[in-house]
C-alpha positions in Angstrom: 27.5 -44.9 9.7 31.1 -43.7 8.8 32.0 -40.0 8.9 32.4 -39.9 5.1 29.0 -41.8 4.8 27.8 -39.2 6.9 29.1 -36.0 4.8 27.2 -37.5 1.6 24.0 -37.2 4.0 24.7 -33.8 4.8 25.7 -32.6 1.4 22.5 -33.5 0.2 21.1 -30.1 1.5 23.4 -27.5 0.0 24.2 -25.7 -3.6 26.5 -24.2 -6.4 25.8 -23.4 -10.3 27.8 -23.1 -13.3 26.2 -21.2 -16.4 27.1 -23.1 -19.6 26.7 -22.0 -23.1 27.0 -25.0 -25.2 25.7 -28.5 -24.5 25.9 -31.8 -26.2 25.2 -35.4 -25.6 24.5 -38.4 -27.2 25.9 -42.0 -28.7 28.5 -42.8 -31.4 27.9 -45.8 -33.6 29.7 -47.4 -36.4 28.2 -48.5 -40.1 26.8 -51.8 -38.5 25.0 -50.2 -35.8 27.7 -50.9 -32.7 28.6 -48.5 -30.5 32.0 -47.0 -30.6 33.7 -46.6 -27.2 36.4 -44.2 -26.3 36.1 -42.0 -29.4 36.9 -38.3 -29.2 34.6 -35.8 -29.2 35.6 -32.0 -29.3 34.2 -28.5 -30.0 35.6 -27.5 -33.4 38.7 -25.0 -33.0 39.0 -25.8 -29.4 40.6 -28.0 -26.6 37.4 -28.8 -25.1 36.4 -32.3 -25.2 35.9 -35.7 -24.0 35.8 -39.6 -25.0 32.8 -41.9 -25.3 32.3 -44.3 -22.6 32.1 -48.0 -22.8 28.7 -47.8 -24.4 29.6 -45.1 -26.9 27.8 -42.1 -24.8 29.1 -39.0 -24.5 28.3 -35.7 -22.8 30.2 -32.3 -23.4 29.6 -28.7 -22.1 31.6 -25.4 -22.3 30.7 -21.9 -21.2 31.9 -20.8 -25.0 29.4 -20.8 -27.8 30.2 -23.3 -30.6 28.3 -24.5 -33.6 30.4 -27.8 -34.6 31.3 -30.9 -32.9 34.2 -33.3 -34.1 34.1 -36.8 -33.8 37.3 -39.0 -34.3 38.7 -42.2 -33.8 41.4 -44.5 -35.2 40.0 -46.6 -37.9 37.1 -44.1 -38.8 36.7 -41.1 -40.8 36.9 -38.0 -39.0 33.4 -36.3 -38.7 32.2 -32.9 -38.2 28.7 -32.3 -37.0 27.0 -29.1 -37.2 25.1 -27.8 -34.0 21.5 -26.7 -34.4 21.2 -25.1 -31.1 23.3 -24.3 -27.9 21.6 -27.4 -26.3 21.9 -30.5 -28.4 21.0 -33.8 -26.5 20.2 -37.5 -27.5 22.2 -37.1 -30.8 22.8 -40.2 -32.8 26.0 -40.2 -34.7 27.2 -42.7 -37.0 31.2 -43.0 -38.0 32.3 -44.4 -41.2 35.3 -47.0 -41.2 38.3 -46.5 -43.1 41.4 -48.4 -43.8 44.0 -45.9 -42.3 44.6 -42.6 -40.7 47.8 -40.7 -39.9 50.7 -42.0 -41.9 52.7 -42.6 -39.0 50.2 -44.5 -37.0 49.5 -48.1 -36.7 45.6 -48.7 -36.7 44.4 -50.7 -33.6 41.2 -51.6 -32.3 40.1 -53.7 -29.4 43.2 -55.0 -27.5 46.4 -53.2 -29.1 49.7 -54.7 -29.5 52.8 -53.7 -27.0 55.1 -54.2 -30.2 55.7 -51.6 -32.8 53.1 -49.4 -31.2 53.9 -45.6 -31.8 52.0 -44.6 -28.6 53.9 -46.9 -26.5 57.1 -45.6 -27.9 56.0 -42.3 -27.1 55.2 -43.8 -23.4 58.6 -44.9 -23.2 60.0 -41.4 -23.5 57.7 -40.1 -20.9 59.2 -42.7 -18.7 62.7 -41.7 -19.5 62.3 -38.1 -18.9 59.7 -37.8 -15.9 62.3 -37.4 -13.4 63.3 -34.2 -15.1 59.9 -32.7 -15.3 58.3 -30.7 -12.7 59.2 -29.7 -9.2 61.4 -32.8 -9.1 64.0 -30.7 -11.3 64.8 -28.2 -8.5 66.3 -28.5 -4.6 63.6 -26.5 -3.3 60.3 -25.1 -4.4 57.2 -22.9 -3.4 54.0 -22.2 -4.8 50.5 -20.7 -3.8 47.5 -23.2 -4.1 44.0 -22.1 -4.7 41.6 -24.9 -3.8 37.6 -24.9 -4.5 35.6 -27.6 -3.2 32.1 -28.1 -4.2 29.4 -30.7 -3.5 26.0 -31.4 -5.5 23.0 -33.4 -5.5 22.8 -34.8 -9.0 19.9 -36.2 -11.0 17.3 -33.4 -10.0 13.6 -34.2 -11.2 10.2 -33.5 -10.4 10.0 -36.4 -7.7 13.0 -34.6 -5.5 11.7 -31.3 -6.1 8.2 -32.3 -4.8 9.6 -34.3 -2.1 8.4 -33.5 1.5 11.7 -33.5 2.6 12.1 -30.1 1.1 9.3 -28.5 2.5 10.2 -24.9 3.4 13.2 -25.4 1.2 11.9 -25.2 -2.3 13.7 -22.1 -3.2 17.0 -23.9 -3.6 15.9 -25.6 -6.7 16.2 -22.1 -8.5 20.0 -23.1 -8.5 19.7 -26.3 -10.6 22.1 -26.6 -13.6 23.7 -29.4 -15.9 27.1 -31.1 -15.0 29.5 -30.4 -17.8 31.0 -34.0 -17.4 27.9 -36.4 -17.2 25.1 -34.0 -18.6 22.9 -34.7 -15.5 21.0 -31.9 -13.8 22.3 -30.9 -10.4 21.8 -29.0 -7.3 24.8 -27.0 -5.7 25.1 -27.8 -2.1 28.3 -26.7 -0.5 31.4 -24.6 -1.6 34.7 -24.2 0.3 37.4 -22.0 -0.9 41.0 -21.9 0.7 44.4 -20.5 -0.3 47.7 -22.0 0.8 51.4 -21.3 0.4 53.2 -24.5 0.0 57.3 -24.9 0.7 59.1 -27.9 -0.2 62.6 -29.4 -0.1 63.3 -32.5 -2.4 66.8 -33.2 -0.6 65.2 -33.3 2.6 62.1 -34.6 1.6 59.9 -32.4 3.5 56.8 -30.1 2.7 54.8 -27.8 4.6 51.7 -26.1 3.9 50.5 -22.7 5.5 47.0 -21.9 5.4 46.5 -18.3 4.6 42.7 -18.2 3.9 39.5 -20.1 4.1 35.7 -19.5 3.3 32.9 -21.8 2.7 29.0 -21.6 2.6 27.0 -22.1 5.5 29.2 -24.4 7.6 31.6 -21.8 8.9 31.3 -23.1 12.3 31.6 -26.8 11.5 35.0 -27.4 11.5 35.0 -31.2 11.4 32.4 -31.0 8.5 35.0 -29.0 6.6 38.1 -31.1 7.2 36.2 -34.3 6.5 35.4 -32.8 2.9 39.0 -31.9 2.4 40.1 -35.6 3.4 37.9 -37.2 0.9 40.3 -36.1 -1.7 44.0 -37.4 -1.6 47.0 -35.9 -3.4 47.9 -38.1 -6.3 50.8 -38.1 -8.8 50.0 -39.3 -12.5 53.8 -40.0 -13.1 53.5 -42.5 -10.2 52.5 -46.4 -10.8 49.4 -45.7 -8.9 47.1 -43.0 -8.5 45.6 -43.3 -4.7 42.1 -41.9 -3.7 39.1 -43.5 -1.7 41.6 -46.2 -0.2 42.4 -47.7 -3.5 45.3 -47.6 -6.0 44.4 -47.2 -9.3 46.9 -48.0 -12.2 48.3 -44.8 -13.8 48.3 -44.7 -17.6 51.4 -42.9 -17.4 53.1 -45.5 -15.4 55.5 -48.2 -16.1 52.8 -50.8 -15.1 50.4 -49.2 -17.5 51.1 -51.1 -20.6 50.1 -54.6 -18.9 46.9 -52.8 -18.0 45.7 -50.6 -20.7 45.3 -50.4 -24.6 47.0 -47.4 -26.2 46.5 -45.6 -29.6 48.3 -42.5 -31.0 45.3 -40.6 -31.9 46.4 -37.0 -33.1 49.1 -34.6 -33.0 48.9 -30.6 -33.0 50.4 -27.5 -31.5 49.3 -26.7 -27.9 50.7 -23.5 -26.8 53.1 -23.2 -29.4 54.5 -26.9 -28.4 54.1 -29.8 -30.9 52.1 -32.5 -28.9 50.9 -36.1 -29.4 47.5 -37.2 -28.3 47.1 -40.7 -27.0 43.9 -42.5 -26.2 44.0 -45.2 -23.6 41.3 -47.6 -22.4 41.6 -50.8 -20.0 42.4 -54.3 -21.4 40.3 -56.1 -18.6 36.8 -55.2 -17.1 36.5 -54.7 -13.2 39.7 -53.6 -12.2 41.0 -50.2 -10.7 41.7 -48.5 -14.1 40.7 -45.4 -16.2 40.1 -44.3 -19.9 40.7 -41.2 -21.3 43.6 -39.7 -23.3 46.8 -37.4 -22.9 49.0 -35.0 -24.9 52.8 -35.2 -24.6 55.2 -32.7 -25.7 57.4 -34.0 -28.5 60.8 -32.6 -27.2 60.4 -32.8 -23.2 58.3 -35.6 -23.3 56.1 -34.2 -20.5 52.5 -34.5 -20.3 50.6 -31.4 -21.3 47.1 -32.6 -20.2 45.4 -35.5 -19.1 41.8 -36.8 -18.7 41.2 -39.8 -16.6 37.7 -41.4 -16.0 36.9 -44.4 -14.3 34.9 -47.1 -16.3 31.4 -48.2 -15.3 32.7 -51.5 -13.9 35.4 -50.5 -11.7 35.2 -52.1 -8.3 34.9 -49.3 -5.9 31.8 -48.8 -3.6 29.4 -46.0 -3.5 31.2 -44.4 -6.5 29.6 -44.3 -9.9 32.2 -42.5 -11.8 35.5 -40.5 -11.0 36.8 -37.9 -13.5 40.1 -36.1 -13.4 41.9 -33.4 -15.5 45.1 -31.9 -15.1 46.8 -29.2 -17.1 50.4 -28.3 -17.3 52.4 -25.2 -18.5 55.8 -24.9 -19.7 58.3 -23.1 -17.5 61.1 -23.6 -19.9 62.2 -25.8 -22.7 62.9 -28.8 -20.2 60.2 -28.1 -17.4 56.5 -28.3 -17.1 54.7 -27.5 -14.0 51.0 -28.4 -13.0 48.8 -25.3 -13.1 45.2 -27.0 -12.8 43.6 -29.9 -11.4 40.0 -31.0 -11.5 38.7 -34.1 -9.7 35.0 -35.0 -9.6 33.5 -38.3 -8.1 29.9 -39.3 -8.5 28.6 -40.8 -5.3 25.6 -43.0 -5.4 23.9 -45.9 -3.8 24.0 -48.0 -7.1 25.5 -47.5 -10.5 22.1 -47.2 -12.4 22.3 -44.1 -14.8 19.1 -42.8 -13.1 19.8 -43.2 -9.4 20.4 -40.1 -7.5 23.5 -39.2 -5.8 26.1 -36.5 -5.0 28.7 -35.0 -7.0 32.2 -34.1 -5.0 34.3 -31.5 -7.1 37.6 -30.2 -6.1 39.5 -27.6 -8.3 43.3 -26.7 -7.7 45.0 -23.9 -9.2 48.8 -23.4 -8.9 50.8 -20.0 -9.3 53.8 -18.0 -7.9 56.1 -20.8 -8.4 59.6 -20.2 -6.9 62.8 -22.6 -6.9 65.8 -22.9 -5.1 65.4 -21.0 -2.1 66.8 -22.8 0.6 65.3 -22.9 4.1 66.5 -24.6 7.5 65.0 -28.0 8.3 63.2 -26.4 11.3 61.3 -24.2 8.8 59.4 -27.5 7.8 58.5 -28.6 11.6 54.6 -28.2 11.7 53.7 -26.2 14.9 51.6 -28.3 17.7 49.5 -25.2 18.2 47.8 -23.7 15.0 44.7 -22.1 15.5 44.7 -20.2 12.1 41.8 -17.9 13.1 42.9 -15.3 10.9 42.6 -17.5 8.0 39.2 -18.2 8.7 38.2 -14.5 8.8 39.7 -13.1 5.7 37.7 -10.2 4.0 36.1 -10.0 0.6 39.2 -7.8 -0.5 41.6 -10.7 0.3 39.4 -13.1 -1.7 39.4 -10.8 -4.7 43.0 -10.6 -4.8 43.9 -14.1 -4.1 41.6 -16.1 -6.1 43.2 -17.5 -9.3 39.8 -18.3 -10.9 37.0 -15.8 -10.4 33.7 -17.3 -9.2 30.9 -16.7 -11.7 27.8 -14.9 -10.9 26.2 -18.4 -10.0 28.9 -19.6 -7.4 28.9 -16.4 -5.7 25.3 -16.5 -5.2 25.7 -19.9 -3.5 27.1 -18.2 -0.3 24.0 -16.0 -0.1 21.6 -19.2 -0.5 23.4 -21.3 1.8 23.2 -18.8 4.4 19.5 -18.6 3.8 19.2 -22.3 3.9 21.0 -22.8 7.1 18.4 -20.4 8.9 15.3 -22.6 7.9 13.9 -25.0 10.6 13.5 -27.9 7.8 17.3 -27.9 7.0 18.4 -27.7 10.5 16.3 -30.6 11.3 17.9 -32.6 8.8 21.3 -31.3 9.9 20.7 -32.4 13.5 19.8 -35.9 12.3 22.7 -36.2 10.2 24.9 -35.0 13.0 23.5 -37.6 15.4 24.0 -40.4 12.9 28.0 -39.2 12.6 28.8 -38.4 16.0 26.4 -40.6 18.1 25.4 -37.7 20.4 22.2 -35.6 20.4 23.1 -31.7 20.8 21.6 -29.7 23.4 22.7 -25.9 24.6 26.1 -26.7 26.2 25.6 -30.6 26.7 25.4 -33.6 24.5 23.5 -36.7 25.1 25.2 -39.9 24.1 26.6 -41.9 22.9 23.3 -43.3 21.8 24.5 -46.4 20.4 25.5 -47.4 23.9 22.0 -46.9 25.2 21.0 -50.9 25.4 23.6 -53.7 25.9 23.6 -57.1 27.3 26.0 -59.8 29.2 25.7 -62.7 31.1 26.4 -60.8 34.6 24.0 -57.9 34.0 21.6 -59.2 31.6 20.1 -56.4 29.7 21.8 -53.2 30.6 20.8 -49.7 30.0 23.2 -46.8 29.8 22.6 -43.0 29.9 25.4 -40.6 29.5 26.6 -37.0 28.2 29.1 -34.7 28.0 30.0 -31.0 28.0 30.0 -29.4 24.6 30.4 -25.6 23.7 32.2 -26.0 20.5 34.9 -27.8 18.8 37.6 -25.8 20.5 36.4 -26.2 24.3 39.5 -25.9 26.4 37.8 -28.6 28.9 35.4 -31.0 28.9 33.5 -33.3 31.5 31.7 -36.8 30.6 29.8 -39.1 32.6 27.5 -42.2 32.4 25.1 -44.2 34.5 24.3 -48.0 33.6 21.9 -50.2 35.3 21.7 -54.2 34.9 18.4 -55.9 35.3 20.0 -59.2 36.3 22.6 -58.3 38.8 20.5 -55.2 39.8 23.4 -53.0 40.5 23.8 -49.6 39.4 27.3 -48.5 37.6 28.8 -45.2 36.5 31.6 -43.4 35.1 32.8 -39.9 35.1 35.8 -38.0 33.6 37.2 -34.8 33.2 39.8 -32.9 31.2 41.2 -29.6 30.7 43.8 -27.9 28.4 46.2 -25.5 30.4 48.8 -24.6 27.5 47.6 -24.9 23.8 51.1 -24.3 22.4 52.5 -27.5 24.3 49.0 -29.1 24.5 49.4 -29.5 28.2 46.2 -31.2 29.5 45.3 -32.5 33.0 42.7 -35.2 33.1 41.2 -37.6 35.8 38.2 -39.6 36.5 36.6 -42.7 38.1 34.7 -45.6 36.7 32.8 -48.3 38.7 31.6 -51.1 36.0 31.7 -54.5 34.9 34.3 -55.3 32.5 35.8 -58.2 30.3 39.7 -58.1 31.1 41.9 -59.6 28.7 40.5 -58.4 25.3 43.4 -56.2 24.5 47.3 -56.9 25.0 48.0 -53.2 25.0 46.6 -51.8 28.2 44.3 -48.9 28.1 43.9 -46.6 31.2 40.8 -44.5 29.8 38.5 -44.3 32.4 35.3 -44.2 30.0 36.8 -46.9 27.8 33.9 -49.0 26.2 33.3 -52.3 27.8 33.1 -55.3 25.7 31.3 -57.0 28.5 28.3 -54.3 27.8 28.2 -55.0 24.1 28.5 -58.8 23.6 25.0 -59.8 22.5 26.1 -63.1 21.0 28.9 -65.7 22.3 30.5 -68.6 21.4 30.3 -71.0 24.7 30.2 -69.6 28.2 31.3 -66.1 28.7 31.2 -65.7 32.5 34.6 -64.4 33.0 33.9 -61.0 33.7 35.1 -58.6 36.4 34.0 -55.7 38.6 36.4 -52.8 38.4 36.9 -49.5 40.2 39.2 -47.8 38.5 40.6 -44.0 39.3 42.8 -42.2 37.0 44.9 -39.1 36.9 47.4 -38.0 34.0 49.3 -35.1 32.6 49.8 -35.1 29.1 51.8 -32.8 26.5 52.7 -32.6 23.0 56.3 -31.1 22.6 56.3 -31.6 18.9 53.6 -32.3 16.3 52.0 -35.7 16.6 54.2 -36.9 19.6 52.6 -37.1 23.1 54.0 -37.8 26.6 51.6 -39.0 29.2 52.6 -39.5 32.9 49.7 -40.9 35.1 48.6 -42.7 38.1 45.8 -45.2 38.3 44.3 -47.1 41.2 42.4 -50.3 40.6 39.9 -52.6 42.7 39.3 -55.7 40.9 37.2 -58.7 41.8 34.9 -61.4 39.9 31.6 -60.3 38.7 30.0 -63.6 38.9 30.5 -66.7 41.2 31.7 -68.9 38.4 34.7 -66.9 37.9 37.7 -66.4 40.0 40.6 -64.1 40.2 41.9 -65.7 43.5 45.6 -65.5 44.6 47.7 -66.7 47.5 49.0 -63.7 49.6 51.7 -65.8 51.8 54.5 -67.9 51.0 52.9 -70.8 52.4 50.1 -70.6 50.1 47.5 -70.8 52.9 45.7 -67.5 52.5 43.8 -66.5 49.8 42.3 -63.3 48.5 39.8 -62.6 45.9 40.1 -58.9 45.5 43.2 -57.1 43.7 44.0 -53.6 45.0 46.7 -51.9 42.6 48.4 -48.5 42.5 50.3 -47.9 39.1 52.4 -45.2 38.0 52.9 -45.1 34.1 54.6 -43.1 31.3 53.2 -43.5 27.9 54.9 -42.2 24.7 52.8 -42.1 21.3 54.0 -41.2 18.1 51.6 -40.9 15.2 53.6 -39.3 12.2 51.5 -38.1 9.4 48.2 -37.9 11.7 45.9 -34.9 10.7 43.7 -33.4 13.2 40.7 -30.9 13.3 40.5 -28.2 16.0 42.9 -27.1 19.0 40.7 -27.6 21.9 41.2 -30.2 24.8 39.9 -32.7 22.4 40.9 -32.8 18.6 39.2 -34.8 15.9 41.4 -37.2 13.8 40.7 -36.5 9.9 42.5 -39.0 8.2 41.8 -42.3 10.4 43.5 -45.5 9.3 46.0 -43.6 7.0 48.9 -43.1 9.4 51.3 -45.3 11.7 51.1 -45.7 15.3 54.0 -46.4 17.9 53.0 -46.7 21.5 55.5 -47.2 24.4 54.4 -47.7 28.0 56.5 -48.0 31.1 54.5 -49.0 34.2 55.2 -49.4 37.8 53.2 -51.2 40.3 53.7 -49.7 43.6 52.7 -51.8 46.8 51.4 -50.5 50.0 50.4 -47.0 48.4 46.5 -46.9 49.0 46.6 -50.3 50.2 48.3 -51.7 46.9 49.0 -55.2 46.7 51.7 -56.0 44.3 55.3 -54.2 43.3 56.2 -54.9 39.6 57.5 -53.2 36.5 55.9 -53.5 33.0 57.3 -52.7 29.7 54.7 -52.6 26.5 55.3 -51.8 22.9 52.8 -51.6 20.1 53.1 -50.7 16.3 50.5 -50.2 13.8 51.1 -49.7 10.0 48.7 -49.5 7.2 49.7 -50.0 3.8 48.5 -49.6 0.3 50.5 -52.3 -1.6 50.0 -50.7 -5.1 47.6 -52.8 -7.2 47.5 -55.9 -4.9 45.1 -53.9 -2.4 45.6 -52.7 1.5 47.3 -54.3 4.1 47.6 -53.7 7.9 50.3 -54.9 10.2 50.7 -54.6 13.9 53.2 -55.7 16.3 52.9 -56.0 20.1 55.2 -56.9 22.7 55.6 -56.7 26.5 57.1 -58.1 29.7 56.1 -57.9 33.3 58.8 -57.9 35.9 57.5 -59.3 39.1 54.9 -61.9 40.3 51.7 -60.7 39.6 48.0 -62.5 39.9 45.8 -63.3 37.2 43.9 -59.8 37.1 47.0 -58.2 36.6 48.9 -60.5 33.9 48.9 -60.1 30.0 45.9 -62.4 28.7 46.4 -63.1 25.0 43.1 -61.6 23.8 40.5 -64.1 22.5 37.4 -63.5 21.0 34.0 -65.5 21.8 31.7 -63.4 19.9 30.7 -63.7 16.2 31.6 -60.0 15.4 35.3 -59.0 14.4 37.4 -57.2 17.2 40.5 -55.6 16.7 43.9 -57.7 17.3 42.1 -60.3 19.0 42.3 -64.0 18.2 39.2 -65.5 17.0 39.9 -69.2 17.7 40.8 -68.3 21.3 38.5 -68.4 24.5 38.7 -65.6 26.8 41.6 -66.5 29.2 42.8 -69.7 27.2 46.3 -68.2 27.3 48.0 -66.1 30.1 51.5 -64.4 29.8 53.6 -62.1 31.6 55.9 -62.0 28.6 54.5 -61.8 25.2 55.0 -60.9 21.6 52.5 -60.7 18.7 51.8 -59.9 15.1 48.7 -59.6 13.2 48.6 -59.1 9.5 45.4 -58.5 7.4 45.3 -58.0 3.5 42.2 -56.8 1.4 43.0 -57.5 -2.4 40.0 -55.3 -3.6 38.7 -57.7 -5.8 41.9 -58.0 -8.1 41.6 -61.9 -8.2 37.7 -62.1 -8.2 37.8 -59.7 -11.2 39.3 -62.3 -13.7 36.7 -64.9 -12.7 33.4 -64.5 -15.1 30.3 -64.1 -13.3 31.9 -63.8 -10.0 33.4 -60.5 -11.2 29.9 -58.9 -11.6 29.4 -59.3 -7.7 32.3 -57.0 -6.9 33.4 -58.9 -3.9 36.7 -58.5 -2.1 39.3 -61.2 -1.2 40.5 -61.3 2.3 43.3 -63.3 4.1 44.9 -62.8 7.5 47.5 -64.3 9.7 48.0 -63.8 13.5 50.7 -65.3 16.0 51.6 -64.9 19.4 54.4 -66.1 21.6 54.6 -65.9 25.4 55.7 -67.1 28.7 54.6 -67.0 32.4 57.1 -67.1 35.5 57.1 -69.8 38.0 56.5 -67.1 40.6 53.4 -65.9 39.0 52.0 -69.3 38.7 52.8 -70.1 42.3 50.7 -67.3 43.5 47.6 -68.1 41.5 44.4 -69.7 43.4 42.0 -68.8 40.6 42.0 -72.7 39.5 42.1 -71.6 35.7 44.8 -73.4 33.9 47.5 -70.9 33.3 48.7 -71.9 29.8 51.0 -69.7 27.9 52.3 -70.2 24.2 55.7 -71.0 25.2 56.7 -74.3 23.4 55.6 -72.8 20.0 54.1 -69.5 18.8 50.4 -70.1 18.6 49.3 -68.9 15.3 46.0 -68.8 13.2 44.9 -68.1 9.5 41.9 -66.7 8.0 40.3 -66.2 4.6 37.1 -64.3 3.9 35.1 -62.6 1.5 34.3 -58.7 1.8 32.1 -56.3 0.4 28.9 -58.6 0.6 26.1 -56.3 -0.1 28.8 -53.5 -0.1 28.3 -53.6 3.7 29.5 -56.9 5.2 32.5 -59.2 5.4 32.6 -62.8 6.5 35.8 -64.1 7.6 36.6 -68.2 8.3 39.4 -68.5 11.0 41.3 -71.5 11.3 43.6 -72.6 14.3 47.1 -73.7 13.6 48.1 -75.5 16.6 47.5 -76.1 20.4 44.5 -78.4 19.7 44.9 -80.0 23.1 44.1 -77.3 25.1 40.7 -77.5 26.9 37.6 -76.9 24.6 39.7 -75.7 22.0 38.0 -74.4 19.0 39.7 -75.4 15.6 37.4 -73.3 13.6 35.6 -69.8 14.1 33.5 -67.4 12.0 33.2 -63.9 12.2 31.3 -61.1 10.6 31.8 -57.4 10.5 29.8 -54.4 9.0 31.0 -51.1 7.6 31.1 -48.5 4.7 34.1 -48.8 2.6 34.8 -47.5 -0.8 
C-alpha cells in the first residue's frame, strides 16, 4: 500500500462540520426533456453559484439564507425559481430555448467555434496581459499564508453508522453534515491549520517559506501523517499551460493551449467589487482527457481573472479520484494588478466513480494577506536551513491562532479538535490506527522498538529454498537521535543462519553529522545495480525472487562490514566518507567467482577479501523531508532529481585485502512532467574501474531474470550476461497517462495508460581483468555497439497493474540470448 493510499485509510476515522443555511440540488432539462450540461446555477443577488455537470445535475450550498435560485445558459431563457424551504433537493427544472441572449454574444452549443467567438477574444487579452498581473509585476514579494486542511468520510448512511467497525466510536456521527459542492453527507475526520510567511524574489527566482504556526486535531505527534497530508496537494498556477496535481498535468482553461481543448462561451457581464467583468463558461471538447469544466470572471481593463471555478468531469482518466473542485478568488491591488486572496481545493477520493460509493473528501483552503513588495533581501536569505526543528511552531497558544487565523473557525470546526482528541483515546480507533500504520510502514509498533519489515518475513531463492526473516528496529519517535536495526534469517534448503545489524547516531543536528556502521552475513544477488550501495541492511534480491526465467544460481555469500561518517553542509547536499570490508564467495557449487592470484595463472582463489574506502556526494534539489532525527522521512518521493557521485579506493593488504583499484561512478535521475503528454523518468549512469579486478568486483550490467519490474535493469538480459569495468547507461520510461487511448472509442472507457521505454548501455572490460578471471563464465562487454532494448506496455490494468513487453535490440548471438521478456508491476497510482 502506498503512503498516500495509507492516508486515505487513516482518514476514515476523524471529523469536521460546516453548518449550511440554504441547500438546493436537482437536474436541469430543456423543453425536449434532454439534460442541460454546464448551465449556471446561482443564488439570486449573490456570487454563490455552480454549474450543472455532464448529466445536467447540480448541488449548491451557502451559509446565507436565500429564497431564489437563478438558472441560465446561452441559448435558453434565464429562469428564476423560488425556494420553498432552506433545503430543496431533487428539484427538476426545465429551461425554455430562445433565439438569442446578449446582443454582443454569439450563441454556441456543443462544440464552439474558434473564430468570431467573443469569449476567445477576451481570452487572448488575458494571455497578452498575464505577465503584468499578480506577483510577477514586482521584483520581490512577501505575504502571509493561512492554510486549512480537512479530510472527511463522505456518503454517510445507516449502513456505515451501524457498521461494527465503529463500535465504541458512535458519537462521531453527531458531526455529520452535507458538502456544499456535491451535496453528499460527510463526516469530518481531520483538520490541520498552519500559518506561514512566504518571501520571494522574481529576479533571483528564489522563494522561502517560514512556518510560524501549525495545529491539528488528534495527530499532533504524527509528523509523517501531517506531512503526507500536505504533500497530497501541489502548487498550481491557472495562468500556466498545465495545472499539476496528483502526478497529472491538466490543461488550464486560461492557457494558450486551452482553445484546442475547451469550448468557450461568453455567458454574462456584471460589476464585481466595482469592476466590470465578463463571465466565460468553458467545458471540454473531448472525453477522457485531463480537463475541467466551469467558469471564470475576467476584468475588462486589466484582463486579469477575478475568480474561477474548475471541476473535473466524471470521465477524466485519473485513479481513485471521483471529482476535483477548485475555486480561486483574486483582489484588485490597484488598476493594473490582481493578487490571489483565496484558493479552495477539494478532491473526492473513492474506489470507483459510482455516485453512491463511499469515499474521502480532501479539502484545502488557502488564504493570503499582508502582501508587501520590492523589499530586496540578499541571496543568502533564501538558503533553506539544514536543521529546522520548528518546535515552537507546533506549540502555539490559542491567542496566537485567534490573532493569525484569516478565516475564523465556525463552531463545528472548533468542535473537531475536541472530538478528535476524544476519538484518539478510544481503544477501537487506536486498533484501526495501528493496523493502518503497519500497512504503511511495514513495522509493528511496540514500546521503544518495532518488529519488521513484515513484508520480508518470507522469501525464496535457489540456494536457500524457503527463507524466513525476523527483524526489528529501535523506535521511540520520529526524531530519535540514534537507531539500531537488526535481523536474522534462516534458509530451509542450505540450513544456514544469516543476520544483519546496523546502527547510526546523529551527533550534530545543525550539520546532520551522522556516524553509522554495521555488519551483514547473507546470500545476495550481485550485479542487480550498476551504482553500488554500501547499505549494510540493503534488501537482497536473492531473498525475494519467487519466479525466475531460466536458472538463477549465480548467488554469492557476502560478509560485509561498513563504517561511515556523513554530514549535510547545505540543504539536500550530503557528503559521506566511509570504509567497508567484504568477503565474497559463491553461495552454490554451480557458480564460480574464481580468479588467478599469480602472473603465471597457476594458483586460483575462490574467495575475495576486499577493503574499500569511499567518498560519496549526493544532491537532491527540491527534496522535502519530515523530522530532524537520525532518520528523516522523504515526503515528496519521485518528485525531485537525484545526482550521485562516488569515488572508491580499493586498498590491498589492509585486513588481508586482495586488490588495489580506483572506481568512479556517477548517477543522475530526473522525473519529468511533460505537459499534456504524460510523465517521464530519465536516468543516466556512468562508471570506470582503474586497475585489474576479478568478477566479484567488476560492474555487472544488471539483468532481470524475474517476471517483475526492477528499477534500472535490462529485462532481456540474464544475470552476468554483460560484465564491464567501464560503462555508460541510459534508461528512459514514459507514461502517456491515457492521452492516446482516450481518443479511441470503447477503449477509452477502460482508462488504460500507454507506456514506452528505451534502455541502452555501452561498456568495456580491460584485458588485465580478463586475464585474472578463472570463473569459467564468458566475460562479454557491450563494446562493439551499445546494447539496447525497448519496451511497450499498458498500465492501469484494474487500476493497480502494468504489463510491459521488452524487445532486445541486438547481441542476439550471446549464449541463451532472450529476444523477448515480459514484466508486471503492481502499485497504487493516480
